[in-house]
Every structure is written in C-alpha cells, then in structure tokens.
C-alpha positions in Angstrom: -180.6 65.0 76.3 -179.2 66.4 73.0 -175.5 66.9 72.6 -174.3 70.4 72.3 -171.6 70.3 69.5 -169.1 72.9 68.2 -168.6 72.0 64.4 -166.0 74.4 63.0 -163.0 74.7 60.8 -159.8 76.2 62.1 -156.5 77.3 60.6 -153.3 75.4 61.9 -152.6 78.2 64.3 -156.1 78.2 65.9 -158.1 80.8 64.1 -161.7 80.3 62.8 -161.7 83.7 60.8 -159.2 86.3 59.7 -158.9 89.6 61.6 -161.4 91.2 59.4 -164.0 88.2 59.8 -162.9 87.0 56.3 -163.2 83.4 55.5 -161.6 83.3 52.0 -158.8 81.3 53.4 -161.3 78.5 54.1 -163.5 79.0 51.0 -160.6 78.3 48.7 -160.9 74.7 49.4 -163.4 72.3 47.7 -163.9 69.4 50.1 -166.5 67.5 48.2 -165.0 64.1 49.1 -166.5 61.6 51.3 -164.3 62.3 54.3 -166.2 65.6 55.2 -168.5 64.6 58.1 -170.7 67.7 57.6 -173.7 65.9 56.0 -173.6 63.1 58.6 -173.4 65.7 61.3 -176.3 67.8 60.1 -178.7 64.8 60.0 -178.4 64.8 63.8 -178.8 68.6 64.3 -182.2 69.9 65.6 -181.1 73.5 66.6 -178.5 76.0 65.6 -176.9 78.7 67.6 -174.6 81.5 66.5 -173.5 85.0 67.5 -174.5 88.1 65.8 -171.2 88.3 63.7 -171.7 84.8 62.4 -175.4 85.5 61.6 -174.4 88.7 59.6 -171.7 86.9 57.8 -174.1 84.2 56.6 -176.6 86.9 55.5 -173.9 88.7 53.5 -171.9 85.8 52.1 -173.8 82.6 51.8 -175.7 82.4 48.4 -178.1 79.9 50.0 -178.5 82.0 53.2 -180.2 80.2 56.0 -182.2 77.8 53.6 -179.6 75.1 53.8 -180.4 74.6 57.5 -184.0 73.6 56.6 -186.7 74.4 59.3 -184.3 74.1 62.2 -184.7 76.8 64.8 -181.7 79.2 64.8 -181.0 81.0 68.0 -179.0 84.2 67.6 -177.2 85.5 70.6 -176.9 89.4 70.3 -177.1 92.6 72.2 -177.8 94.6 68.9 -180.8 94.9 66.6 -180.4 92.6 63.6 -182.4 92.4 60.3 -184.4 89.1 60.4 -183.9 86.7 57.5 -187.1 85.7 55.9 -188.5 82.1 55.8 -186.3 81.1 58.9 -187.4 80.2 62.4 -185.2 82.7 64.3 -185.0 83.4 68.1 -183.0 86.4 68.8 -181.8 86.6 72.4 -179.5 88.3 74.9 -180.4 86.1 77.7 -177.8 84.1 79.6 -176.5 81.0 78.0 -177.8 78.4 80.6 -181.4 79.6 80.3 -181.3 79.7 76.5 -179.5 76.3 76.4 -182.5 74.7 78.2 -185.0 76.3 75.6 -182.7 75.0 72.7 -182.5 71.5 74.2 -186.3 71.5 74.3 -186.6 72.6 70.7 -183.9 70.0 69.6 -185.9 67.0 71.0 -183.9 63.9 70.3 -181.5 65.8 68.1 -178.5 67.8 68.8 -177.5 71.6 69.1 -174.9 73.0 66.7 -172.9 75.9 68.0 -172.1 77.4 64.6 -169.9 80.2 66.0 -168.2 82.3 66.9 -165.5 81.4 69.4 -166.6 83.8 72.1 -170.2 82.4 72.1 -168.7 78.9 72.3 -166.6 80.1 75.1 -169.7 81.1 77.1 -171.0 77.6 76.6 -167.7 76.1 77.7 -167.7 78.5 80.8 -171.1 76.9 81.9 -169.9 73.3 81.1 -172.5 73.1 78.3 -170.3 72.0 75.5 -170.2 68.2 74.8 -168.3 67.8 71.6 -165.8 69.7 69.4 -165.8 68.7 65.7 -162.8 70.3 64.1 -161.7 70.6 60.5 -158.1 71.4 60.7 -157.0 73.5 57.6 -153.4 73.8 56.3 -153.2 77.5 56.4 -151.7 79.9 59.0 -153.5 83.3 59.6 -151.3 84.7 62.3 -154.2 86.5 63.9 -157.9 86.5 63.9 -160.9 85.0 65.8 -159.6 82.3 68.1 -161.1 78.8 67.9 -161.8 78.8 71.7 -160.9 82.1 73.5 -160.8 80.3 76.9 -158.2 78.3 78.8 -159.1 74.6 79.2 -156.6 72.4 80.9 -159.0 69.3 81.3 -158.0 67.1 78.3 -160.7 66.3 75.7 -160.9 62.7 74.5 -160.4 62.0 70.8 -163.4 60.2 69.4 -162.4 60.1 65.8 -160.0 61.5 63.2 -159.9 61.3 59.3 -157.9 62.9 56.7 -159.9 64.3 53.7 -159.4 62.3 50.4 -157.6 65.3 48.7 -155.2 65.6 51.6 -156.4 69.0 52.6 -158.2 68.8 55.9 -157.9 66.6 59.0 -161.3 66.1 60.6 -161.1 65.6 64.4 -163.9 64.9 66.8 -163.4 65.3 70.5 -165.6 64.6 73.5 -165.4 67.0 76.4 -167.1 64.6 78.7 
C-alpha cells in the first residue's frame, strides 16, 4: 500500500500561502543545497493530488508547468470547470476523498501519493485517516495570516521521523509519521 504524504513548506506561524495565495515569501529562497529532500521524495512519488487553487497557481506561476512531474497522474479535486493542461495525465474529480484515494493508490502501484496542497484538501484526507506522513519545510518568515498548514484540530501526536537544517541555514526539514 502506498504512503499518502503531504510535502509542503510553511511559514513559522503555520501558513502555506499568504492571504492572496501569494508564494513570493517562499520563492525568495534558493535551496539548491543537499539538505532539501525534494528530489529523493519525488523518486518515490507515483501519483499527485491537489486542489483547484493549487492547480491554477501552478498553471499561472510555474515556468515548467506540470512537466516537472513527469508522466505521473495528477488528481485535481474541484467543483469548478478548470482548463486542462496539455501533455499531462489529469483526473478532475469532485468525488469523496476515500473513493478517489482508492483509485490513486491503484494508480500509484508500489510508489507513494503526494498531496501537493492545499491545506483544506489535506484536511479532508486527515478527516478520513488517509494521511500517513507530513514532510514539512519550515521557513523563517512570519506571514500573520493566510492559508493554514492544516486547518484541522489534531491532538494525537505525530512521531518525528527525521529533521535536517538546510546547509544555508534557511529551512528546517521535518518529517513526521501520523501512524
């Protein structure tokens, strides 16, 4: 069974995007040092899942678009009509998370599922006990408001699996297991 993982960067005060969905606070950092676990993480990813706002943000702001995700299927949870990106295996859905999770797990095979964002979608996976790990890049900025990392209350402790500072002293990479 693949792991369902939330790999995300957050401000010190727990926001993954500013109030206007802006990520300039995050994109100001160049983290091309060896401590960033992204490349190793991506080697194990077979399927991606994201909400409509994340999908639209990637379409508008990422110069590589969805090409950097290779041929992995991308599930987009939405209740709106969205413009399909070309050359990408997209599955637009408004179905319940548990039913779609089963399909994603089948598509992932022996690889993992990456919940790209946003926090509300990840909260739905958490509500159904379908989130296995949180990979958090803690960023030294304070936003004061915005999209929360996890908009749900969870009092069951997570277990720290690993932690590593970036070589340039900017990020701290934390990996937690929810199991």
